[in-house]
Each structure stands twice: as structure tokens, then as C-alpha cells.
All heavy atoms as a GROMACS GRO file, in nm:
protein
  615
    1TYR      N    1   1.152   4.869  -4.780
    1TYR     CA    2   1.273   4.954  -4.778
    1TYR      C    3   1.376   4.901  -4.682
    1TYR      O    4   1.480   4.962  -4.664
    1TYR     CB    5   1.233   5.098  -4.743
    1TYR     CG    6   1.138   5.152  -4.845
    1TYR    CD1    7   1.002   5.151  -4.824
    1TYR    CD2    8   1.185   5.201  -4.965
    1TYR    CE1    9   0.914   5.198  -4.918
    1TYR    CE2   10   1.099   5.249  -5.061
    1TYR     CZ   11   0.964   5.248  -5.037
    1TYR     OH   12   0.878   5.293  -5.132
    2ALA      N   13   1.347   4.788  -4.620
    2ALA     CA   14   1.439   4.732  -4.523
    2ALA      C   15   1.573   4.697  -4.586
    2ALA      O   16   1.675   4.701  -4.520
    2ALA     CB   17   1.379   4.609  -4.458
    3LEU      N   18   1.573   4.663  -4.714
    3LEU     CA   19   1.698   4.627  -4.782
    3LEU      C   20   1.763   4.746  -4.849
    3LEU      O   21   1.870   4.731  -4.909
    3LEU     CB   22   1.669   4.518  -4.886
    3LEU     CG   23   1.612   4.389  -4.830
    3LEU    CD1   24   1.582   4.292  -4.944
    3LEU    CD2   25   1.706   4.325  -4.730
    4ALA      N   26   1.702   4.862  -4.842
    4ALA     CA   27   1.758   4.982  -4.905
    4ALA      C   28   1.885   5.025  -4.832
    4ALA      O   29   1.901   5.004  -4.713
    4ALA     CB   30   1.655   5.094  -4.905
    5ASP      N   31   1.974   5.087  -4.905
    5ASP     CA   32   2.105   5.129  -4.854
    5ASP      C   33   2.105   5.280  -4.831
    5ASP      O   34   2.122   5.359  -4.925
    5ASP     CB   35   2.212   5.088  -4.956
    5ASP     CG   36   2.353   5.120  -4.912
    5ASP    OD1   37   2.372   5.198  -4.816
    5ASP    OD2   38   2.446   5.067  -4.976
    6ALA      N   39   2.086   5.322  -4.707
    6ALA     CA   40   2.078   5.463  -4.673
    6ALA      C   41   2.208   5.536  -4.703
    6ALA      O   42   2.206   5.653  -4.744
    6ALA     CB   43   2.038   5.481  -4.527
    7GLU      N   44   2.321   5.469  -4.685
    7GLU     CA   45   2.450   5.535  -4.712
    7GLU      C   46   2.462   5.568  -4.860
    7GLU      O   47   2.504   5.676  -4.898
    7GLU     CB   48   2.564   5.445  -4.668
    7GLU     CG   49   2.700   5.511  -4.678
    7GLU     CD   50   2.811   5.423  -4.622
    7GLU    OE1   51   2.792   5.368  -4.512
    7GLU    OE2   52   2.915   5.412  -4.689
    8ARG      N   53   2.424   5.472  -4.945
    8ARG     CA   54   2.426   5.498  -5.089
    8ARG      C   55   2.323   5.604  -5.123
    8ARG      O   56   2.345   5.689  -5.210
    8ARG     CB   57   2.397   5.367  -5.165
    8ARG     CG   58   2.409   5.385  -5.313
    8ARG     CD   59   2.403   5.248  -5.384
    8ARG     NE   60   2.403   5.270  -5.527
    8ARG     CZ   61   2.294   5.304  -5.598
    8ARG    NH1   62   2.179   5.319  -5.536
    8ARG    NH2   63   2.301   5.322  -5.727
    9GLY      N   64   2.208   5.600  -5.057
    9GLY     CA   65   2.106   5.701  -5.076
    9GLY      C   66   2.156   5.840  -5.046
    9GLY      O   67   2.125   5.936  -5.116
   10GLN      N   68   2.236   5.853  -4.941
   10GLN     CA   69   2.293   5.983  -4.908
   10GLN      C   70   2.388   6.030  -5.018
   10GLN      O   71   2.390   6.148  -5.052
   10GLN     CB   72   2.366   5.978  -4.774
   10GLN     CG   73   2.421   6.115  -4.736
   10GLN     CD   74   2.485   6.120  -4.599
   10GLN    OE1   75   2.501   6.017  -4.534
   10GLN    NE2   76   2.518   6.237  -4.554
   11GLN      N   77   2.466   5.940  -5.073
   11GLN     CA   78   2.557   5.977  -5.181
   11GLN      C   79   2.479   6.027  -5.303
   11GLN      O   80   2.515   6.130  -5.361
   11GLN     CB   81   2.645   5.858  -5.220
   11GLN     CG   82   2.744   5.818  -5.113
   11GLN     CD   83   2.810   5.684  -5.140
   11GLN    OE1   84   2.777   5.615  -5.234
   11GLN    NE2   85   2.906   5.647  -5.054
   12LEU      N   86   2.373   5.958  -5.339
   12LEU     CA   87   2.290   6.001  -5.452
   12LEU      C   88   2.224   6.135  -5.420
   12LEU      O   89   2.220   6.226  -5.503
   12LEU     CB   90   2.183   5.896  -5.483
   12LEU     CG   91   2.233   5.766  -5.544
   12LEU    CD1   92   2.123   5.661  -5.543
   12LEU    CD2   93   2.284   5.789  -5.684
   13HIS      N   94   2.172   6.147  -5.299
   13HIS     CA   95   2.109   6.271  -5.255
   13HIS      C   96   2.207   6.388  -5.263
   13HIS      O   97   2.176   6.492  -5.321
   13HIS     CB   98   2.059   6.255  -5.111
   13HIS     CG   99   2.013   6.382  -5.049
   13HIS    ND1  100   2.100   6.468  -4.985
   13HIS    CD2  101   1.890   6.440  -5.045
   13HIS    CE1  102   2.033   6.572  -4.942
   13HIS    NE2  103   1.906   6.558  -4.976
   14ASP      N  104   2.325   6.370  -5.207
   14ASP     CA  105   2.421   6.480  -5.202
   14ASP      C  106   2.470   6.518  -5.341
   14ASP      O  107   2.498   6.635  -5.367
   14ASP     CB  108   2.539   6.442  -5.113
   14ASP     CG  109   2.500   6.431  -4.965
   14ASP    OD1  110   2.385   6.467  -4.931
   14ASP    OD2  111   2.584   6.384  -4.887
   15LYS      N  112   2.475   6.422  -5.432
   15LYS     CA  113   2.520   6.450  -5.568
   15LYS      C  114   2.414   6.520  -5.651
   15LYS      O  115   2.446   6.606  -5.733
   15LYS     CB  116   2.562   6.320  -5.635
   15LYS     CG  117   2.614   6.338  -5.776
   15LYS     CD  118   2.663   6.209  -5.835
   15LYS     CE  119   2.717   6.231  -5.976
   15LYS     NZ  120   2.762   6.106  -6.038
   16HIS      N  121   2.287   6.483  -5.631
   16HIS     CA  122   2.182   6.531  -5.721
   16HIS      C  123   2.081   6.626  -5.655
   16HIS      O  124   2.050   6.731  -5.711
   16HIS     CB  125   2.106   6.412  -5.781
   16HIS     CG  126   2.194   6.322  -5.860
   16HIS    ND1  127   2.244   6.356  -5.984
   16HIS    CD2  128   2.241   6.199  -5.835
   16HIS    CE1  129   2.319   6.258  -6.031
   16HIS    NE2  130   2.319   6.161  -5.941
   17CYS      N  131   2.028   6.589  -5.540
   17CYS     CA  132   1.916   6.661  -5.482
   17CYS      C  133   1.954   6.801  -5.436
   17CYS      O  134   1.872   6.893  -5.444
   17CYS     CB  135   1.856   6.582  -5.366
   17CYS     SG  136   1.804   6.415  -5.414
   18THR      N  137   2.075   6.816  -5.388
   18THR     CA  138   2.117   6.946  -5.336
   18THR      C  139   2.150   7.046  -5.446
   18THR      O  140   2.185   7.159  -5.417
   18THR     CB  141   2.238   6.929  -5.241
   18THR    OG1  142   2.342   6.861  -5.310
   18THR    CG2  143   2.200   6.851  -5.116
   19LYS      N  144   2.135   7.005  -5.572
   19LYS     CA  145   2.148   7.101  -5.682
   19LYS      C  146   2.030   7.198  -5.680
   19LYS      O  147   2.042   7.311  -5.727
   19LYS     CB  148   2.152   7.028  -5.817
   19LYS     CG  149   2.280   6.952  -5.840
   19LYS     CD  150   2.277   6.881  -5.974
   19LYS     CE  151   2.407   6.804  -5.994
   19LYS     NZ  152   2.406   6.732  -6.123
   20CYS      N  153   1.915   7.152  -5.629
   20CYS     CA  154   1.793   7.233  -5.630
   20CYS      C  155   1.756   7.290  -5.492
   20CYS      O  156   1.690   7.392  -5.485
   20CYS     CB  157   1.676   7.151  -5.683
   20CYS     SG  158   1.698   7.098  -5.853
   21HIS      N  159   1.793   7.221  -5.387
   21HIS     CA  160   1.754   7.265  -5.251
   21HIS      C  161   1.847   7.207  -5.147
   21HIS      O  162   1.917   7.110  -5.172
   21HIS     CB  163   1.609   7.225  -5.220
   21HIS     CG  164   1.583   7.078  -5.230
   21HIS    ND1  165   1.620   6.989  -5.130
   21HIS    CD2  166   1.526   7.004  -5.327
   21HIS    CE1  167   1.586   6.867  -5.166
   21HIS    NE2  168   1.529   6.872  -5.284
   22ASP      N  169   1.845   7.269  -5.029
   22ASP     CA  170   1.923   7.214  -4.918
   22ASP      C  171   1.831   7.130  -4.829
   22ASP      O  172   1.713   7.112  -4.860
   22ASP     CB  173   1.994   7.325  -4.840
   22ASP     CG  174   1.897   7.423  -4.773
   22ASP    OD1  175   1.777   7.391  -4.757
   22ASP    OD2  176   1.943   7.531  -4.734
   23THR      N  177   1.882   7.081  -4.721
   23THR     CA  178   1.804   6.989  -4.637
   23THR      C  179   1.695   7.060  -4.556
   23THR      O  180   1.611   6.993  -4.497
   23THR     CB  181   1.895   6.911  -4.541
   23THR    OG1  182   1.967   7.003  -4.459
   23THR    CG2  183   1.991   6.823  -4.617
   24ALA      N  184   1.691   7.192  -4.555
   24ALA     CA  185   1.588   7.263  -4.481
   24ALA      C  186   1.448   7.231  -4.534
   24ALA      O  187   1.350   7.238  -4.460
   24ALA     CB  188   1.612   7.414  -4.488
   25VAL      N  189   1.439   7.191  -4.659
   25VAL     CA  190   1.308   7.157  -4.717
   25VAL      C  191   1.246   7.037  -4.646
   25VAL      O  192   1.124   7.024  -4.641
   25VAL     CB  193   1.322   7.133  -4.870
   25VAL    CG1  194   1.394   7.004  -4.900
   25VAL    CG2  195   1.189   7.136  -4.939
   26TYR      N  196   1.327   6.951  -4.586
   26TYR     CA  197   1.276   6.832  -4.519
   26TYR      C  198   1.228   6.860  -4.377
   26TYR      O  199   1.153   6.780  -4.321
   26TYR     CB  200   1.384   6.724  -4.511
   26TYR     CG  201   1.453   6.698  -4.643
   26TYR    CD1  202   1.591   6.694  -4.650
   26TYR    CD2  203   1.382   6.677  -4.760
   26TYR    CE1  204   1.656   6.670  -4.769
   26TYR    CE2  205   1.446   6.655  -4.881
   26TYR     CZ  206   1.583   6.652  -4.885
   26TYR     OH  207   1.648   6.630  -5.003
   27THR      N  208   1.271   6.969  -4.320
   27THR     CA  209   1.238   6.997  -4.180
   27THR      C  210   1.151   7.122  -4.163
   27THR      O  211   1.118   7.157  -4.051
   27THR     CB  212   1.367   7.014  -4.100
   27THR    OG1  213   1.446   7.119  -4.155
   27THR    CG2  214   1.448   6.886  -4.097
   28ARG      N  215   1.112   7.184  -4.274
   28ARG     CA  216   1.031   7.307  -4.262
   28ARG      C  217   0.896   7.273  -4.198
   28ARG      O  218   0.847   7.160  -4.208
   28ARG     CB  219   1.015   7.375  -4.397
   28ARG     CG  220   0.940   7.294  -4.499
   28ARG     CD  221   0.939   7.360  -4.632
   28ARG     NE  222   0.880   7.270  -4.731
   28ARG     CZ  223   0.883   7.290  -4.858
   28ARG    NH1  224   0.942   7.397  -4.907
   28ARG    NH2  225   0.828   7.205  -4.941
   29GLU      N  226   0.835   7.373  -4.139
   29GLU     CA  227   0.712   7.353  -4.063
   29GLU      C  228   0.598   7.300  -4.149
   29GLU      O  229   0.526   7.209  -4.109
   29GLU     CB  230   0.671   7.486  -3.998
   29GLU     CG  231   0.555   7.470  -3.902
   29GLU     CD  232   0.526   7.598  -3.827
   29GLU    OE1  233   0.622   7.673  -3.797
   29GLU    OE2  234   0.409   7.622  -3.798
   30ASN      N  235   0.579   7.354  -4.266
   30ASN     CA  236   0.468   7.314  -4.353
   30ASN      C  237   0.514   7.227  -4.467
   30ASN      O  238   0.476   7.248  -4.582
   30ASN     CB  239   0.397   7.438  -4.407
   30ASN     CG  240   0.329   7.518  -4.298
   30ASN    OD1  241   0.274   7.460  -4.205
   30ASN    ND2  242   0.335   7.647  -4.307
   31ARG      N  243   0.593   7.126  -4.437
   31ARG     CA  244   0.645   7.040  -4.544
   31ARG      C  245   0.532   6.962  -4.610
   31ARG      O  246   0.432   6.927  -4.549
   31ARG     CB  247   0.753   6.946  -4.492
   31ARG     CG  248   0.709   6.841  -4.395
   31ARG     CD  249   0.826   6.762  -4.344
   31ARG     NE  250   0.781   6.658  -4.254
   31ARG     CZ  251   0.862   6.587  -4.180
   31ARG    NH1  252   0.991   6.611  -4.183
   31ARG    NH2  253   0.815   6.494  -4.101
   32ARG      N  254   0.551   6.937  -4.741
   32ARG     CA  255   0.447   6.872  -4.821
   32ARG      C  256   0.444   6.721  -4.800
   32ARG      O  257   0.340   6.660  -4.815
   32ARG     CB  258   0.471   6.900  -4.969
   32ARG     CG  259   0.458   7.046  -5.004
   32ARG     CD  260   0.488   7.068  -5.149
   32ARG     NE  261   0.488   7.211  -5.178
   32ARG     CZ  262   0.537   7.262  -5.288
   32ARG    NH1  263   0.590   7.186  -5.380
   32ARG    NH2  264   0.534   7.392  -5.306
   33VAL      N  265   0.555   6.662  -4.769
   33VAL     CA  266   0.565   6.518  -4.754
   33VAL      C  267   0.522   6.480  -4.612
   33VAL      O  268   0.586   6.519  -4.514
   33VAL     CB  269   0.709   6.468  -4.783
   33VAL    CG1  270   0.723   6.321  -4.753
   33VAL    CG2  271   0.747   6.498  -4.927
   34THR      N  272   0.413   6.403  -4.604
   34THR     CA  273   0.360   6.368  -4.472
   34THR      C  274   0.343   6.217  -4.453
   34THR      O  275   0.284   6.175  -4.353
   34THR     CB  276   0.222   6.436  -4.450
   34THR    OG1  277   0.134   6.397  -4.556
   34THR    CG2  278   0.238   6.589  -4.450
   35SER      N  279   0.396   6.138  -4.547
   35SER     CA  280   0.390   5.992  -4.533
   35SER      C  281   0.502   5.931  -4.618
   35SER      O  282   0.559   5.997  -4.703
   35SER     CB  283   0.255   5.938  -4.583
   35SER     OG  284   0.245   5.952  -4.724
   36GLN      N  285   0.529   5.804  -4.593
   36GLN     CA  286   0.633   5.736  -4.670
   36GLN      C  287   0.594   5.727  -4.818
   36GLN      O  288   0.677   5.745  -4.905
   36GLN     CB  289   0.662   5.596  -4.614
   36GLN     CG  290   0.773   5.528  -4.691
   36GLN     CD  291   0.872   5.459  -4.602
   36GLN    OE1  292   0.880   5.485  -4.484
   36GLN    NE2  293   0.949   5.371  -4.661
   37ASP      N  294   0.467   5.702  -4.847
   37ASP     CA  295   0.422   5.698  -4.986
   37ASP      C  296   0.443   5.832  -5.054
   37ASP      O  297   0.487   5.839  -5.170
   37ASP     CB  298   0.273   5.659  -4.994
   37ASP     CG  299   0.249   5.512  -4.964
   37ASP    OD1  300   0.344   5.433  -4.972
   37ASP    OD2  301   0.134   5.478  -4.933
   38ALA      N  302   0.412   5.940  -4.984
   38ALA     CA  303   0.434   6.073  -5.040
   38ALA      C  304   0.582   6.100  -5.061
   38ALA      O  305   0.621   6.167  -5.158
   38ALA     CB  306   0.373   6.179  -4.948
   39LEU      N  307   0.666   6.048  -4.972
   39LEU     CA  308   0.811   6.065  -4.986
   39LEU      C  309   0.861   5.994  -5.113
   39LEU      O  310   0.940   6.051  -5.190
   39LEU     CB  311   0.883   6.012  -4.864
   39LEU     CG  312   1.035   6.021  -4.862
   39LEU    CD1  313   1.083   6.164  -4.885
   39LEU    CD2  314   1.090   5.967  -4.732
   40VAL      N  315   0.813   5.873  -5.137
   40VAL     CA  316   0.851   5.800  -5.260
   40VAL      C  317   0.809   5.878  -5.383
   40VAL      O  318   0.887   5.896  -5.475
   40VAL     CB  319   0.788   5.659  -5.260
   40VAL    CG1  320   0.809   5.590  -5.394
   40VAL    CG2  321   0.844   5.574  -5.146
   41LYS      N  322   0.686   5.929  -5.383
   41LYS     CA  323   0.637   6.006  -5.496
   41LYS      C  324   0.720   6.132  -5.518
   41LYS      O  325   0.749   6.169  -5.633
   41LYS     CB  326   0.488   6.043  -5.476
   41LYS     CG  327   0.397   5.924  -5.490
   41LYS     CD  328   0.253   5.963  -5.462
   41LYS     CE  329   0.164   5.839  -5.465
   41LYS     NZ  330   0.027   5.869  -5.426
   42GLN      N  331   0.759   6.198  -5.411
   42GLN     CA  332   0.837   6.320  -5.424
   42GLN      C  333   0.977   6.292  -5.478
   42GLN      O  334   1.027   6.364  -5.564
   42GLN     CB  335   0.847   6.396  -5.291
   42GLN     CG  336   0.919   6.528  -5.301
   42GLN     CD  337   0.850   6.624  -5.398
   42GLN    OE1  338   0.729   6.642  -5.394
   42GLN    NE2  339   0.927   6.686  -5.486
   43VAL      N  340   1.039   6.184  -5.430
   43VAL     CA  341   1.173   6.148  -5.481
   43VAL      C  342   1.162   6.115  -5.629
   43VAL      O  343   1.247   6.158  -5.710
   43VAL     CB  344   1.234   6.032  -5.400
   43VAL    CG1  345   1.358   5.979  -5.467
   43VAL    CG2  346   1.266   6.078  -5.258
   44LYS      N  347   1.058   6.043  -5.669
   44LYS     CA  348   1.040   6.010  -5.812
   44LYS      C  349   1.015   6.135  -5.894
   44LYS      O  350   1.063   6.146  -6.007
   44LYS     CB  351   0.925   5.909  -5.829
   44LYS     CG  352   0.960   5.770  -5.781
   44LYS     CD  353   0.846   5.673  -5.802
   44LYS     CE  354   0.888   5.532  -5.762
   44LYS     NZ  355   0.779   5.436  -5.788
   45ARG      N  356   0.940   6.230  -5.840
   45ARG     CA  357   0.913   6.356  -5.910
   45ARG      C  358   1.043   6.434  -5.931
   45ARG      O  359   1.069   6.485  -6.040
   45ARG     CB  360   0.812   6.438  -5.829
   45ARG     CG  361   0.748   6.552  -5.902
   45ARG     CD  362   0.635   6.619  -5.823
   45ARG     NE  363   0.620   6.570  -5.687
   45ARG     CZ  364   0.513   6.510  -5.637
   45ARG    NH1  365   0.408   6.489  -5.711
   45ARG    NH2  366   0.509   6.471  -5.512
   46CYS      N  367   1.125   6.440  -5.828
   46CYS     CA  368   1.254   6.510  -5.839
   46CYS      C  369   1.345   6.439  -5.939
   46CYS      O  370   1.413   6.505  -6.017
   46CYS     CB  371   1.321   6.519  -5.703
   46CYS     SG  372   1.236   6.630  -5.588
   47GLU      N  373   1.346   6.306  -5.934
   47GLU     CA  374   1.428   6.227  -6.028
   47GLU      C  375   1.387   6.259  -6.171
   47GLU      O  376   1.471   6.283  -6.258
   47GLU     CB  377   1.409   6.079  -5.999
   47GLU     CG  378   1.476   5.989  -6.101
   47GLU     CD  379   1.394   5.867  -6.136
   47GLU    OE1  380   1.292   5.838  -6.071
   47GLU    OE2  381   1.435   5.799  -6.230
   48LEU      N  382   1.257   6.263  -6.197
   48LEU     CA  383   1.206   6.294  -6.330
   48LEU      C  384   1.245   6.437  -6.372
   48LEU      O  385   1.290   6.459  -6.485
   48LEU     CB  386   1.054   6.278  -6.331
   48LEU     CG  387   0.984   6.299  -6.464
   48LEU    CD1  388   1.027   6.192  -6.565
   48LEU    CD2  389   0.834   6.296  -6.445
   49ASN      N  390   1.229   6.533  -6.281
   49ASN     CA  391   1.263   6.672  -6.311
   49ASN      C  392   1.409   6.690  -6.345
   49ASN      O  393   1.444   6.775  -6.427
   49ASN     CB  394   1.226   6.764  -6.194
   49ASN     CG  395   1.078   6.783  -6.179
   49ASN    OD1  396   1.001   6.762  -6.274
   49ASN    ND2  397   1.034   6.820  -6.060
   50LEU      N  398   1.496   6.608  -6.284
   50LEU     CA  399   1.639   6.616  -6.310
   50LEU      C  400   1.683   6.525  -6.426
   50LEU      O  401   1.799   6.527  -6.466
   50LEU     CB  402   1.719   6.581  -6.184
   50LEU     CG  403   1.711   6.683  -6.071
   50LEU    CD1  404   1.777   6.628  -5.946
   50LEU    CD2  405   1.778   6.813  -6.112
   51GLY      N  406   1.590   6.442  -6.478
   51GLY     CA  407   1.620   6.352  -6.588
   51GLY      C  408   1.723   6.246  -6.553
   51GLY      O  409   1.807   6.210  -6.635
   52LEU      N  410   1.714   6.193  -6.431
   52LEU     CA  411   1.817   6.102  -6.382
   52LEU      C  412   1.801   5.957  -6.429
   52LEU      O  413   1.897   5.885  -6.436
   52LEU     CB  414   1.821   6.106  -6.228
   52LEU     CG  415   1.859   6.241  -6.170
   52LEU    CD1  416   1.846   6.237  -6.018
   52LEU    CD2  417   2.000   6.282  -6.212
   53GLN      N  418   1.679   5.911  -6.455
   53GLN     CA  419   1.654   5.773  -6.495
   53GLN      C  420   1.711   5.671  -6.397
   53GLN      O  421   1.781   5.577  -6.432
   53GLN     CB  422   1.709   5.748  -6.636
   53GLN     CG  423   1.647   5.838  -6.739
   53GLN     CD  424   1.699   5.816  -6.879
   53GLN    OE1  425   1.812   5.774  -6.898
   53GLN    NE2  426   1.618   5.848  -6.976
   54TRP      N  427   1.678   5.691  -6.269
   54TRP     CA  428   1.721   5.600  -6.164
   54TRP      C  429   1.644   5.469  -6.172
   54TRP      O  430   1.529   5.464  -6.217
   54TRP     CB  431   1.696   5.660  -6.027
   54TRP     CG  432   1.795   5.762  -5.984
   54TRP    CD1  433   1.916   5.790  -6.040
   54TRP    CD2  434   1.785   5.850  -5.873
   54TRP    NE1  435   1.978   5.889  -5.971
   54TRP    CE2  436   1.902   5.927  -5.869
   54TRP    CE3  437   1.686   5.871  -5.776
   54TRP    CZ2  438   1.923   6.024  -5.771
   54TRP    CZ3  439   1.709   5.966  -5.678
   54TRP    CH2  440   1.826   6.042  -5.676
   55PHE      N  441   1.705   5.363  -6.123
   55PHE     CA  442   1.638   5.236  -6.103
   55PHE      C  443   1.558   5.245  -5.972
   55PHE      O  444   1.582   5.333  -5.889
   55PHE     CB  445   1.739   5.121  -6.092
   55PHE     CG  446   1.809   5.093  -6.222
   55PHE    CD1  447   1.942   5.132  -6.239
   55PHE    CD2  448   1.744   5.029  -6.327
   55PHE    CE1  449   2.008   5.107  -6.359
   55PHE    CE2  450   1.809   5.003  -6.445
   55PHE     CZ  451   1.942   5.043  -6.463
   56ASP      N  452   1.465   5.152  -5.951
   56ASP     CA  453   1.385   5.152  -5.829
   56ASP      C  454   1.473   5.146  -5.704
   56ASP      O  455   1.443   5.211  -5.604
   56ASP     CB  456   1.287   5.035  -5.828
   56ASP     CG  457   1.172   5.055  -5.924
   56ASP    OD1  458   1.149   5.169  -5.971
   56ASP    OD2  459   1.102   4.955  -5.952
   57ASN      N  460   1.582   5.070  -5.709
   57ASN     CA  461   1.668   5.059  -5.590
   57ASN      C  462   1.735   5.193  -5.560
   57ASN      O  463   1.762   5.224  -5.445
   57ASN     CB  464   1.768   4.944  -5.602
   57ASN     CG  465   1.868   4.963  -5.712
   57ASN    OD1  466   1.833   4.999  -5.824
   57ASN    ND2  467   1.996   4.938  -5.681
   58ASP      N  468   1.763   5.273  -5.662
   58ASP     CA  469   1.821   5.406  -5.638
   58ASP      C  470   1.721   5.494  -5.564
   58ASP      O  471   1.755   5.561  -5.465
   58ASP     CB  472   1.860   5.473  -5.770
   58ASP     CG  473   1.965   5.397  -5.847
   58ASP    OD1  474   2.057   5.341  -5.786
   58ASP    OD2  475   1.956   5.393  -5.971
   59VAL      N  476   1.596   5.492  -5.610
   59VAL     CA  477   1.490   5.569  -5.545
   59VAL      C  478   1.473   5.521  -5.402
   59VAL      O  479   1.467   5.601  -5.308
   59VAL     CB  480   1.356   5.557  -5.623
   59VAL    CG1  481   1.240   5.615  -5.543
   59VAL    CG2  482   1.368   5.622  -5.760
   60ASN      N  483   1.468   5.390  -5.383
   60ASN     CA  484   1.451   5.333  -5.249
   60ASN      C  485   1.565   5.370  -5.156
   60ASN      O  486   1.543   5.397  -5.037
   60ASN     CB  487   1.438   5.181  -5.257
   60ASN     CG  488   1.309   5.138  -5.324
   60ASN    OD1  489   1.215   5.215  -5.336
   60ASN    ND2  490   1.306   5.014  -5.370
   61ASP      N  491   1.687   5.375  -5.208
   61ASP     CA  492   1.802   5.413  -5.125
   61ASP      C  493   1.789   5.557  -5.079
   61ASP      O  494   1.815   5.590  -4.963
   61ASP     CB  495   1.934   5.394  -5.203
   61ASP     CG  496   1.968   5.249  -5.226
   61ASP    OD1  497   1.906   5.159  -5.165
   61ASP    OD2  498   2.060   5.223  -5.308
   62VAL      N  499   1.749   5.647  -5.168
   62VAL     CA  500   1.733   5.787  -5.132
   62VAL      C  501   1.618   5.803  -5.033
   62VAL      O  502   1.631   5.876  -4.934
   62VAL     CB  503   1.711   5.876  -5.258
   62VAL    CG1  504   1.675   6.019  -5.219
   62VAL    CG2  505   1.837   5.875  -5.345
   63VAL      N  506   1.509   5.733  -5.056
   63VAL     CA  507   1.395   5.738  -4.962
   63VAL      C  508   1.440   5.689  -4.824
   63VAL      O  509   1.407   5.749  -4.723
   63VAL     CB  510   1.276   5.654  -5.016
   63VAL    CG1  511   1.172   5.632  -4.907
   63VAL    CG2  512   1.215   5.721  -5.138
   64GLN      N  513   1.515   5.582  -4.822
   64GLN     CA  514   1.564   5.527  -4.694
   64GLN      C  515   1.651   5.630  -4.621
   64GLN      O  516   1.635   5.653  -4.501
   64GLN     CB  517   1.642   5.398  -4.717
   64GLN     CG  518   1.693   5.332  -4.592
   64GLN     CD  519   1.585   5.266  -4.510
   64GLN    OE1  520   1.468   5.265  -4.547
   64GLN    NE2  521   1.623   5.211  -4.398
   65PHE      N  522   1.742   5.693  -4.693
   65PHE     CA  523   1.828   5.796  -4.634
   65PHE      C  524   1.743   5.911  -4.577
   65PHE      O  525   1.761   5.953  -4.463
   65PHE     CB  526   1.929   5.850  -4.734
   65PHE     CG  527   1.989   5.981  -4.695
   65PHE    CD1  528   2.074   5.990  -4.586
   65PHE    CD2  529   1.956   6.098  -4.763
   65PHE    CE1  530   2.126   6.112  -4.546
   65PHE    CE2  531   2.007   6.219  -4.725
   65PHE     CZ  532   2.094   6.228  -4.616
   66LEU      N  533   1.651   5.962  -4.659
   66LEU     CA  534   1.571   6.076  -4.614
   66LEU      C  535   1.482   6.039  -4.497
   66LEU      O  536   1.468   6.118  -4.403
   66LEU     CB  537   1.484   6.126  -4.731
   66LEU     CG  538   1.561   6.193  -4.846
   66LEU    CD1  539   1.466   6.225  -4.960
   66LEU    CD2  540   1.633   6.318  -4.797
   67ASN      N  541   1.426   5.920  -4.499
   67ASN     CA  542   1.339   5.879  -4.389
   67ASN      C  543   1.419   5.860  -4.260
   67ASN      O  544   1.377   5.906  -4.153
   67ASN     CB  545   1.263   5.752  -4.424
   67ASN     CG  546   1.150   5.728  -4.327
   67ASN    OD1  547   1.078   5.820  -4.291
   67ASN    ND2  548   1.136   5.605  -4.285
   68GLN      N  549   1.533   5.796  -4.267
   68GLN     CA  550   1.616   5.776  -4.147
   68GLN      C  551   1.666   5.909  -4.093
   68GLN      O  552   1.672   5.928  -3.972
   68GLN     CB  553   1.736   5.688  -4.179
   68GLN     CG  554   1.706   5.541  -4.184
   68GLN     CD  555   1.831   5.458  -4.206
   68GLN    OE1  556   1.942   5.509  -4.223
   68GLN    NE2  557   1.813   5.328  -4.211
   69SER      N  558   1.702   6.000  -4.182
   69SER     CA  559   1.767   6.124  -4.141
   69SER      C  560   1.670   6.234  -4.099
   69SER      O  561   1.702   6.314  -4.011
   69SER     CB  562   1.856   6.176  -4.252
   69SER     OG  563   1.954   6.082  -4.286
   70PHE      N  564   1.553   6.239  -4.164
   70PHE     CA  565   1.465   6.355  -4.146
   70PHE      C  566   1.321   6.319  -4.111
   70PHE      O  567   1.263   6.377  -4.019
   70PHE     CB  568   1.464   6.442  -4.272
   70PHE     CG  569   1.600   6.491  -4.309
   70PHE    CD1  570   1.672   6.429  -4.411
   70PHE    CD2  571   1.658   6.598  -4.244
   70PHE    CE1  572   1.799   6.475  -4.446
   70PHE    CE2  573   1.785   6.643  -4.276
   70PHE     CZ  574   1.855   6.580  -4.379
   71TYR      N  575   1.259   6.229  -4.185
   71TYR     CA  576   1.115   6.211  -4.174
   71TYR      C  577   1.071   6.120  -4.062
   71TYR      O  578   0.972   6.144  -3.994
   71TYR     CB  579   1.057   6.164  -4.308
   71TYR     CG  580   1.064   6.272  -4.413
   71TYR    CD1  581   1.168   6.274  -4.506
   71TYR    CD2  582   0.970   6.372  -4.418
   71TYR    CE1  583   1.176   6.374  -4.602
   71TYR    CE2  584   0.976   6.472  -4.514
   71TYR     CZ  585   1.080   6.472  -4.605
   71TYR     OH  586   1.086   6.571  -4.700
   72LYS      N  587   1.139   6.008  -4.045
   72LYS     CA  588   1.111   5.913  -3.936
   72LYS      C  589   0.973   5.847  -3.948
   72LYS      O  590   0.906   5.823  -3.849
   72LYS     CB  591   1.124   5.979  -3.799
   72LYS     CG  592   1.248   6.062  -3.779
   72LYS     CD  593   1.372   5.982  -3.771
   72LYS     CE  594   1.488   6.074  -3.733
   72LYS     NZ  595   1.617   6.021  -3.761
   73PHE      N  596   0.928   5.820  -4.072
   73PHE     CA  597   0.803   5.747  -4.090
   73PHE      C  598   0.825   5.601  -4.052
   73PHE      O  599   0.930   5.546  -4.075
   73PHE     CB  600   0.755   5.754  -4.236
   73PHE     CG  601   0.728   5.894  -4.284
   73PHE    CD1  602   0.783   5.942  -4.401
   73PHE    CD2  603   0.642   5.979  -4.213
   73PHE    CE1  604   0.758   6.070  -4.446
   73PHE    CE2  605   0.616   6.108  -4.257
   73PHE     CZ  606   0.674   6.152  -4.374
   74GLN      N  607   0.721   5.538  -3.999
   74GLN     CA  608   0.729   5.397  -3.958
   74GLN      C  609   0.694   5.306  -4.070
   74GLN      O  610   0.609   5.306  -4.141
   74GLN     CB  611   0.638   5.371  -3.840
   74GLN     CG  612   0.681   5.445  -3.717
   74GLN     CD  613   0.823   5.409  -3.671
   74GLN    OE1  614   0.861   5.292  -3.671
   74GLN    NE2  615   0.902   5.509  -3.634
   0.00000   0.00000   0.00000
């Protein structure tokens, strides 16, 4: 994910992800995502639910944004 573009990820996130939830889902006490692998799976699940048909780099950009901004996985 080192080459992922967090700024572009934020644009995709703000355009699509916030249709279903706000950012509180990322910081709640009992959040479901507890690893970077789980974060990738969750972004892909959301992408599928919204019928977005993103490329892998789109998913990686959103994961990078979410990890930098909220999760802080190493």
C-alpha cells in the first residue's frame, strides 16, 4: 500500500462510502475491523454492496486513506 494514494482514496471515500455511514464507524469502541487484511476485505465488501466495480488501485487508495486517518495499522 506504499504506492497507494490516500488523497484519491479520500475522494472516493467521501463520494461513495458516506452514502451509507459516517466516519464514526471507524472509531467506535467495538469496531469490526481489527487488522489491515480485515480493512481490505471490508472495503471490498462495501464496494460490492454499492456495485462500484473498482479496480484494485481504487480499493488500495481507500484502504490507505482509512488506515492513515483512522486505523493506524502497521
